[in-house]
N, C-alpha and C positions, 0 to 999 in steps of 0.2 A: 954176551950170552950167545951160545952157539945155536944153530938152527934146530938141532935135536931137542933143545930145551924150550924153544919158542913154539914149535908146532903143537905139543900137547896143551900148552896154555891157550893158544889160538883156538883149538878145538873146544876147550872148556868154555871160552868166552862165547863161541857160537852156540853151544848147547844151552847156556844159561841166559842168552839174549843180551850180552853186553855190547855186541857190535853196534856201533852208532849208525844212524841213518845217514846215508851219503847225501851231501848237499845237492848234487846234480839231480839225483833221483827225486829228492823232495821238490826241487824246482819243476821238474817234469810233471810231477803229480799236481802241484799247484797250478800249473798251466792247464792241465786237464780240467781242474775245477773252474778256472777262469773261462775256459771254453764253454763249460756248462752254464755259468752265469750269463755269458754273452748270449747263449742260446735261449736262456730263460727270458731275458729282456725281449728278444725277438718274438719268442713264443707268446708272451703275454700281450704285447702290442698287436701282433697279428691276430690272435684269437679274439681280442677285444673288438677289432674291426669286423671279424667274420661272424660274430654271434648274431642270431636271428630270433624272431618270435617275441612273444610277450615278456620273456625274461631277459631280453637283450640289455636293457638299461642296467639291471642288477649284475649280470654276468660281465658286461663290459667294464663296469666300475670295479668289480672284484679283480679282474685281470689287471687293469691299469693301476690299481692301488698297490700291487705287488712289485711293480717296476722299480720304484725307488729303493726298496730293500735289496733287490738283485743288483742294481747299479752300485749301491754301497759295497756290497760283497765283491763285485768285480773290481771296483776301485782299490779296495784293500788288497786283494790278491795281486793285482798288477804292481802296486807299490812294493809289496813284500817280495815278489819275484825279482824286481829290480834290486832291492836291498840285498838279496841273496846272490846277486851277480848274474841273474838270468835276463832273458828278454820275454816280455809278456806276449802271449799269443794274440792274434787279431782274428783268429778263425773260430767261429762258434761250432758247437756240436750241431748235428742235423736236427732241425725242428720237425717233429712228426706232422705229416699232412693229414688233417682230419677235417671233416665237413660238418658234423653234427655238434650241437652244443655239448651234449653228453660226452662225445668223443674228445672234445677239447678239454673238458674238465678231467676226464680220465687220464689224458696225456699229461696234464699238469700234475695230477696226483703221482704218476710214475716218476716224473722229473723231481718232485719234492722228495719222494722216497729215496731216489738215487742220491740226491744232495745230502740227505741225512746220513746215509751209509758212507758216502765218500768223505764227508767232513769228519765223521767218527774215525775212519781209518787215518785220515790226515792228522788228526789230533794225536793219535798214537805215534805216528811218524815224527811229528814235531817234538813230542816228548822224548823220543829216542835221539833225535838230533840235538836236543838240549835247548830249544827255543821256547821258554815258558810264555813269553808274550804271544807267540803264535798259537800256542795251545789254548790260552785264554780266549783269544779272538775267535778261533775255530769253534770253541765251545759256545760262544755267543751266537755264532752263525748256525750251529746245530740247533740251538734253541729257536732261532728265527725260522729255520726251515721246518722244524718239527711243528711249530705253530701253523705255518702255511699248510703243511700236510694235514693236520687235524682239521683245519677250516675247510680244506678241499674235500676231505673225506666226509665231513658233515653235510656239505652241499649234495654229494652223491647219495647219501644215506636214504633219503626219502624222495628221490628224483621222480617227479610226477610223469615224465614222458618216457 
């Protein structure tokens, strides 16, 4: 096939979305997600230690209860990155510095919102790449993060302070 016949076909594939997700780009994005999970673990542990006042026991437990889910997500992502030929990051995203209990819960809400958005995008990319197992796992992680988001949102809904 000569080049003049290939270019229109390539343009058509681009227009209709047939171009597959590049493995290196997928690994890069999974590493961004891993950085988010590493950050979430640090965020939850740090915020649990920093909570104050009469709600400290409840907030500290709320934060610490989330660490295992985030660790599981981080473990899955690291293993998947290696399976795809990449190297897992060891650098977390920056953890927001906040001092008030409400500020900590609001920062967690934003992190959960971002995780849902990022994993939703990653599931689309995994579908484009053709990795159904990754799609299913990411959908499970979206469910987990959505539940975390809803629980955090409910805590803030009638915040007494």
